[in-house]
N, C-alpha and C positions, 0 to 999 in steps of 0.2 A: 683748166688752169694752164696758162702759158708760162714757160720758163725760157730764159734766154741767157747766153753767155755774152758778156760785154768786153770790148777792147778798151784798155786804159786811156789811150790818147785820142780816141774818137769821141766826139760828143754824141751822146745817145739820147733818144727821147723815149719816154714811157707813157702809158695811159695815166691821166691825172689821178684816178682813183687808186693807183698802185703806190702812190707816195703818201705816207702817213705823217701828219703833223704831230710833233712830240710836245708833251707838256713842258713848258718852260722855253719853248722855241726850238727851232731846228726841224729837220725832216729826216725820215728814214724809210727804208724799203724792207720787205720781208726777204731774207736771204735763205736759200735752200741749202740744207746740210743733210744728205741722206733722205730719210722719209719725214724729216721735221723741218719746218720753216720757222725762223726766229726773226722777230722784228727788232731792228737795232742797227742795221747797216746805215750809218749816218751819211747823208749825201748833201752836196751843195747844188742848189737848183739854179737854172738859168731862165730862159724865156718860157712862158707858160701861155697856152691858149685854152679854149674851151675843152679840148680833147687831149692834148699832149703836154708833157712837161720835159724840159731839157735837163739832163743830168750833167753837170760840169765836173764834179769831183766826187769820189767816194766809192767808185767801182774799179776793180782791177781785172785783168784778163783772167778768164775762167770762172769769175763770180757768176752764180746762178741766182736769179731773182724772180719773184712772182710778178707777172705783168697784169694779171687780172685785177679788177677793182677790189681793193681790200678794205674799203671804208667800213664795212660791217665788222671788221676784225681789229679796228684801230685800238681797242682797249686790251687786246690780247698780246702777250709777249711771245707766244709760241703756238703754232698750230701743226697738227699732223697731216701729212700728205698721203693719200691712198693711191 
């Protein structure tokens, strides 16, 4: 599992599968807090291709997110990290 810290003013890209589509619209990432990751860090997306998605807003400096493909966990609100 990959975890990265993002800078707020730089546009970052993540693997497409790490972005979860929310019911009712919008997108979110799994954010890491200790040994638990919660889905719900709402982000605004930019350009997307077959592999990467641009994150325009929603991350701040020091945020840790999961970059691995999380599509298998899209219905979970929380997962434990070992």
